[in-house]
C-alpha positions as CSV (number, residue, x, y, z in Angstrom):
1,X,-10.7,34.8,8.7
2,X,-11.1,31.3,10.2
3,X,-11.5,31.2,14.2
4,X,-8.6,29.1,15.9
5,X,-11.0,26.4,16.6
6,X,-12.2,26.2,12.4
7,X,-8.5,26.0,11.7
8,X,-7.6,23.4,14.4
9,X,-11.1,21.9,13.0
10,X,-9.7,22.0,9.4
11,X,-6.0,20.3,10.7
12,X,-7.6,18.0,12.2
13,X,-9.9,16.6,8.5
14,X,-6.7,17.1,7.0
15,X,-4.8,14.8,9.3
16,X,-7.5,12.4,9.5
17,X,-7.7,12.0,5.4
18,X,-4.1,11.9,5.3
19,X,-3.4,8.8,7.8
20,X,-6.3,7.0,6.2
21,X,-4.9,7.4,2.8
22,X,-1.3,6.6,4.4
23,X,-2.6,3.2,6.1
24,X,-4.8,2.4,2.8
25,X,-1.7,2.4,0.5
26,X,0.9,0.2,3.2
27,X,-2.3,-2.0,3.1
28,X,-2.8,-2.6,-0.8
29,X,1.4,-2.6,-0.5
30,X,1.1,-5.8,1.2
31,X,-1.9,-7.4,-0.1
32,X,-0.4,-6.8,-3.5
33,X,3.1,-8.2,-2.4
34,X,1.0,-11.0,-1.0
35,X,-0.6,-11.8,-3.6
36,X,2.5,-11.8,-6.2
37,X,4.3,-14.3,-3.5
38,X,1.3,-17.0,-4.6
39,X,2.4,-18.8,-7.4
40,X,-0.5,-19.2,-9.7
41,X,0.8,-22.9,-11.3
42,X,0.8,-24.6,-8.5
43,X,-2.7,-23.6,-6.8
44,X,-5.2,-26.2,-7.4
45,X,-8.8,-25.0,-7.2
46,X,-9.6,-25.0,-3.6
47,X,-6.2,-23.2,-2.6
48,X,-7.7,-20.4,-5.5
49,X,-10.7,-20.1,-3.6
50,X,-9.3,-19.9,-0.2
51,X,-6.7,-17.3,-1.5
52,X,-9.3,-15.3,-3.0
53,X,-12.1,-15.2,0.1
54,X,-8.6,-14.0,2.1
55,X,-7.9,-11.4,0.1
56,X,-11.1,-10.2,0.2
57,X,-11.8,-10.4,3.7
58,X,-8.1,-8.7,4.1
59,X,-9.0,-5.6,2.2
60,X,-12.4,-5.7,4.2
61,X,-10.2,-5.5,7.2
62,X,-8.4,-2.9,5.6
63,X,-10.9,-0.7,4.4
64,X,-12.8,-1.2,8.5
65,X,-9.2,-0.3,9.4
66,X,-8.8,2.8,7.5
67,X,-12.1,3.8,8.5
68,X,-11.5,3.6,12.0
69,X,-8.3,5.6,11.8
70,X,-10.5,8.6,10.4
71,X,-13.0,8.6,13.3
72,X,-11.0,8.4,16.1
73,X,-8.7,11.5,14.5
74,X,-12.0,12.9,14.0
75,X,-13.3,12.5,17.4
76,X,-10.0,13.3,18.9
77,X,-10.3,16.9,16.9
78,X,-13.8,17.4,18.0
79,X,-12.4,16.6,21.6
80,X,-9.0,19.6,21.1
81,X,-11.9,22.2,19.3
82,X,-14.6,21.5,22.3
83,X,-11.4,22.3,24.8
84,X,-10.1,25.4,22.8
85,X,-13.9,26.8,22.0
86,X,-14.4,26.8,25.9
87,X,-11.1,28.5,26.7
88,X,-11.7,31.1,23.5
89,X,-15.2,32.4,25.2
90,X,-13.8,32.6,28.5
């Protein structure tokens, strides 16, 4: 049987993964729509390299945003567990 603080920690771990995955899915959908709007027949060589670099930069930004969201929710969970643990022991 898990203690209250362990259940809270597990809940925050689940929440952080779900929120980061949701942000990843939304970001990938937005990037996909942006790529699909690009007309490959009217794009010159310089525009193609700029589009690819923008796509990679957007993917990197999305990865960093997902990681930051995951870390923030984990940190909030850590704080809540510390508060709950303090009240459990007293």
